[in-house]
Every structure is written in structure tokens, then in C-alpha cells.
C-alpha positions in Angstrom: -151.4 11.7 -161.0 -150.2 13.3 -164.3 -147.3 12.4 -166.4 -144.7 14.3 -165.1 -144.7 12.6 -161.8 -145.2 9.6 -163.1 -142.0 10.0 -165.3 -140.2 11.9 -162.1 -140.8 8.8 -159.8 -139.6 6.3 -162.5 -136.3 8.2 -162.5 -135.8 8.1 -159.1 -136.8 5.0 -158.7 -134.5 3.5 -161.6 -131.0 5.3 -160.3 -131.8 4.0 -157.0 -132.5 0.3 -157.8 -129.2 0.5 -160.2 -127.1 -0.4 -158.1 -124.1 0.2 -160.1 -125.0 4.1 -160.3 -126.3 4.6 -156.9 -123.4 2.9 -155.2 -121.2 4.9 -156.9 -122.6 8.5 -156.4 -123.1 7.0 -152.0 -119.2 5.7 -151.9 -117.8 8.6 -153.5 -118.3 10.8 -150.4 -117.3 8.4 -148.1 -114.3 7.0 -149.9 -113.1 10.8 -150.2 -113.8 11.3 -146.5 -111.4 7.8 -145.9 -108.9 9.1 -148.3 -108.9 12.7 -146.9 -108.0 11.8 -143.6 -105.9 9.2 -144.0 -103.8 10.8 -146.8 -104.3 14.7 -146.2 -105.1 15.2 -143.0 -101.4 15.1 -141.3 -100.3 17.4 -144.4 -103.2 20.5 -143.4 -102.3 19.6 -139.9 -98.4 20.4 -140.6 -99.7 23.4 -143.1 -101.2 25.1 -140.0 -98.7 24.4 -137.4 -95.6 25.4 -140.2 -97.5 28.6 -141.0 -98.6 30.4 -137.7 -96.1 32.8 -136.2 -94.3 31.6 -133.5 -96.2 33.8 -131.1 -99.5 31.8 -132.1 -100.2 28.9 -130.2 -103.1 27.0 -131.0 -104.8 24.0 -128.9 -104.8 20.9 -130.8 -109.0 20.5 -131.0 -108.8 24.0 -132.6 -106.1 22.9 -135.2 -108.4 19.7 -135.5 -111.8 22.0 -136.5 -109.7 23.9 -138.9 -108.7 20.7 -140.6 -112.0 19.0 -140.4 -113.7 21.9 -141.8 -111.3 22.3 -144.6 -112.0 18.5 -145.4 -115.4 18.7 -145.2 -115.9 21.5 -147.6 -113.2 20.3 -150.1 -115.0 16.9 -150.0 -118.9 18.4 -150.4 -118.1 20.9 -152.8 -116.7 17.9 -155.4 -119.3 15.4 -154.7 -122.3 18.1 -155.0 -121.7 18.1 -158.8 -119.9 14.4 -159.3 -123.0 12.9 -157.7 -125.2 15.1 -160.3 -123.1 13.3 -163.5 -123.9 9.7 -161.7 -127.4 10.5 -161.1 -128.2 12.1 -164.2 -126.5 9.2 -166.4 -129.9 7.4 -166.4 -130.8 10.2 -169.4 -128.1 8.4 -171.3 -128.6 4.9 -170.3 -132.3 5.2 -171.8 -130.9 6.1 -175.0 -128.3 3.2 -174.3 -131.0 0.4 -173.9 -133.5 1.9 -176.7 -135.8 2.7 -173.5 -136.1 6.4 -175.0 -137.6 5.4 -178.2 -140.6 3.6 -176.3 -140.9 6.8 -174.2 -141.1 9.0 -177.2 -143.9 7.3 -178.8 -146.0 7.3 -175.5 -148.5 10.6 -175.5 -145.6 12.6 -173.5 -144.1 15.7 -174.8 -140.1 15.4 -175.2 -139.8 19.1 -173.6 -142.3 17.2 -170.3 -139.5 14.3 -170.8 -136.4 16.1 -170.6 -137.9 18.2 -167.4 -139.0 14.7 -165.6 -134.6 13.5 -166.4 -133.4 17.0 -164.7 -135.6 17.2 -162.3 -135.4 13.3 -160.6 -131.7 13.8 -161.4 -131.7 16.5 -158.8 -133.7 15.1 -156.2 -131.4 11.9 -156.8 -128.3 14.1 -156.3 -129.8 16.5 -153.2 -130.9 13.0 -151.2 -127.2 11.7 -151.7 -125.8 15.1 -151.1 -127.4 15.5 -147.8 -126.4 12.4 -146.9 -123.3 13.3 -147.7 -123.5 16.3 -145.7 -124.8 14.4 -142.1 -121.7 12.2 -142.7 -119.4 15.3 -142.9 -121.1 17.1 -140.0 -120.7 14.2 -137.8 -116.9 13.7 -138.7 -116.5 17.8 -138.1 -118.4 16.7 -134.4 -116.1 14.4 -133.8 -112.8 16.0 -134.4 -113.7 19.3 -133.0 -116.9 21.2 -133.7 -116.7 24.8 -133.9 -119.9 25.7 -136.5 -122.6 27.7 -135.7 -126.4 27.2 -136.8 -126.3 29.7 -139.2 -122.9 27.8 -140.4 -124.5 25.0 -141.0 -127.6 26.3 -142.8 -125.5 28.2 -145.1 -123.7 25.2 -146.0 -126.4 23.2 -146.7 -127.3 26.0 -149.1 -124.4 26.1 -150.7 -124.6 22.1 -151.2 -127.9 23.0 -152.5 -126.6 25.5 -154.8 -124.0 22.8 -156.2 -126.2 20.1 -156.4 -128.6 22.2 -158.9 -125.1 23.6 -161.2 -124.1 20.2 -161.3 -127.1 18.7 -162.3 -127.5 21.8 -164.7 -124.2 21.2 -166.4 -124.6 17.3 -166.1 -128.1 18.0 -168.2 -126.5 19.7 -171.1 -123.4 17.5 -171.6 -125.4 14.3 -171.2 -127.8 15.5 -174.4 -124.6 14.6 -176.4 -123.9 11.3 -175.4 -125.7 7.8 -176.3 -123.5 4.5 -175.1 -122.0 3.4 -172.0 -118.7 4.0 -172.9 -119.3 7.7 -173.1 -120.9 7.1 -170.1 -117.6 5.7 -168.5 -115.3 8.0 -170.3 -117.5 10.9 -169.1 -117.9 10.3 -165.4 -113.7 9.3 -165.2 -112.7 12.5 -166.3 -115.2 14.3 -163.8 -114.2 12.0 -161.4 -110.8 12.7 -161.5 -110.5 16.5 -163.2 -113.5 18.8 -161.5 -111.8 18.5 -157.9 -108.7 20.0 -159.2 -109.7 22.8 -161.3 -112.4 24.2 -158.7 -110.1 23.9 -155.9 -111.2 21.3 -153.9 -108.2 18.9 -153.8 -105.2 21.6 -154.2 -106.2 25.3 -153.4 -106.3 27.7 -156.2 -103.8 29.8 -154.1 -100.8 27.1 -154.5 -101.2 27.2 -158.6 -99.7 30.1 -161.1 -101.0 33.3 -161.3 -102.0 32.4 -164.9 -103.7 29.4 -163.8 -105.3 31.6 -161.0 -106.8 34.0 -163.1 -108.0 31.4 -165.5 -109.6 29.5 -162.9 -111.2 32.8 -161.5 -113.5 32.3 -164.6 -115.1 29.1 -163.2 -118.0 29.3 -161.3 -117.4 25.7 -160.0 -114.4 27.8 -157.8 -117.1 30.0 -156.6 -119.0 27.0 -155.0 -115.9 26.1 -153.2 -115.2 29.0 -151.9 -118.6 29.5 -150.4 -118.8 26.0 -148.7 -115.5 26.4 -147.0 -116.0 30.0 -146.0 -119.2 28.1 -144.0 -117.1 25.1 -143.1 -114.2 26.8 -141.7 -116.0 30.5 -140.3 -116.4 29.1 -136.9 -112.8 27.9 -136.2 -111.7 30.9 -137.5 -113.9 33.1 -135.6 -112.7 30.8 -132.5 -109.1 31.8 -133.7 -109.6 35.7 -133.6 -111.6 35.2 -130.1 -108.2 33.8 -128.6 -106.3 36.1 -129.9 -105.3 35.5 -133.3 -104.6 38.6 -135.1 -107.1 39.2 -138.2 -104.0 39.8 -140.8 -102.7 36.3 -139.7 -106.5 34.8 -140.0 -106.7 36.8 -143.4 -103.6 35.2 -144.6 -105.2 31.8 -143.4 -108.4 32.5 -145.5 -106.3 33.7 -148.9 -104.0 30.1 -148.4 -107.2 28.1 -148.4 -109.5 29.8 -151.0 -112.1 31.8 -148.1 -110.8 34.4 -150.3 -111.3 34.2 -153.6 -109.3 37.4 -156.0 -110.5 37.9 -159.8 -107.5 39.6 -161.3 -106.4 40.8 -157.8 -110.0 42.3 -156.8 -111.3 40.2 -153.6 -114.8 38.4 -154.3 -117.0 39.1 -151.3 -119.5 35.8 -150.8 -123.0 37.8 -151.6 -121.2 38.0 -155.2 -120.2 34.4 -154.8 -123.6 33.0 -154.6 -124.8 36.0 -157.5 -122.3 34.6 -159.9 -122.9 31.1 -159.2 -127.1 31.5 -159.1 -126.7 33.3 -162.2 -124.6 30.3 -163.9 -127.3 28.4 -162.6 -129.8 30.2 -164.1 -127.8 30.1 -167.3 -127.2 26.6 -167.5 -130.9 25.7 -167.1 -132.3 28.2 -169.8 -129.6 26.7 -172.4 -130.7 23.0 -171.4 -134.2 24.2 -172.1 -133.3 26.0 -175.5 -131.6 23.1 -176.5 -134.3 20.6 -176.3 -136.3 23.4 -178.2 -134.0 23.6 -180.9 -133.2 19.6 -181.1 -137.3 19.7 -181.3 -137.6 21.8 -184.1 -134.7 20.0 -186.2 -136.6 16.7 -185.8 -140.0 18.1 -186.8 
């Protein structure tokens, strides 16, 4: 068994054995689902019914499907990134408790050590996010299922891409952390703030034009839009089959951030994938470069 495999397995096992990190990561999506259903479900439902033209009459089941799609897309968009930060805190804990010193004096290169942290964090994040996706899909089936098989596959792809993004971003940030206090501070900031700046808690369309333009530069915004498109596409298509004009559907998509605009120009779904994919590649490249530079400084 190679040293890389041993380190990756070690990091994954330690993450799932640490009840604090594991339960925080796993409970977060479940808590968000409960909070969203309890406090935001009726708000979203009232928003759909009050903003719909008088000549449009939607069934309760279809409205529940629309609301459910919006809820699960918000949860998955946030959890895919926040869970990545939680799973990647093992890197910082090894620094805080001195374990990293033992690992560095072993016959393991610093590059291999950094790679093992990234891969292990990504694997742990995907395990939890896929579990959260299963819970969300079960909820969607309970309230009103309109998703096609293609929608589900694309939704899973979106979660994988966001997990890659979150793991790469957290890996870079965590390189500069070394204490438990810093872990707590960063975890709190990410948990509280990311949902707002990516448009998961409140649609970006509800913000002022200046803030909308600023947020259009952030890659997480497009990740949220991808998840939202594929979680709500089935219900929106059913609205069209029931005779709702496309103009009305496009207005709904604009208000829910299924349609995003970069300085007045609509960003299509393939371009959203490209933006997020290129961002992931840049972040991974930056993570590798920073590790090489730090290695050079130490030498």
C-alpha cells in the first residue's frame, strides 16, 4: 500500500472518528432542511401565489414542488461548500496538536502530505453531501416530485462540482490557519456568510443593482444557480405544460436566480459550468503553487 493511500485513509478515518467535526458536517444539511421547511416554506409559497397573475391557477402539489425545489437547491448549494470547510479542518488540527511535526519527519514528502489532505477532504465531503442529496431528494418526493432522471444526474454533478470548489477554497484558506480559535472563527464566518453571498438564503435578484453586479463576479453564485436550475426545472416545465406562458416562467426564473445576468447579459448554463470548472482548476493550481513556494522557503 502506497504512502499516499495510507495518509488518505488515515485522514478520512480521523474525520469520521472526530464526532465534533463529523456531526457538525452531517447535521448542518439536516438542520437547514428543518429550518427552511419551518420558516421559509410558507414564505416561498406565498411568494409564488401572490406574484402569479390572476389568470394562472396552479395546483397545490405543483406549488409544493416549486417550493421544494427551491428549498433543496438552497440547502445543497450551501452544504456542499460549508461541509468542505468542516472536513478540511483536520489539516489545521494536525498543526494545532503537533501531529504535523511527526508527519513531516517521516519519509513523506510535503507535496504528498498536502495532496492527501485535499483528496481525503474531498472524499469526506462527497460522502456527506451525497447523503444530504439523498435526504433532499426524499423530501422532494414527499412534497411533490417533478424531477426527471436527467435532472437528478445533473443535480449530483452540480454537488460534485461545488464540493470540488469548496474543498479547493478551504484547502487554500486552511494553509494559513494553525489554531483551534482560528478554526472556530473561519467556520463561523463561512457558515453564516456564504449562504448570503452565493444567493442561497436570499435570491440575488432581491438585492440592489450594485450588489448584484458585485456578486456576479463570485463563482459560488453560479454554483447556486446550477443547483437551482436542475432542482426546479421539472416543476417549471410542468407549469409550461399546464399552459403557463413562458414570459411568466422566465420572470419566476429571474426572481429565483435560475437565470443569472452578468452586467445585463444572461449567463447560460454551459457557461456557468465553465466558470465554476475554471475556478476549481485555478484554486487547485493555486493550492499546489502555494505549497511549492512554502516548501522552497523552508529549504
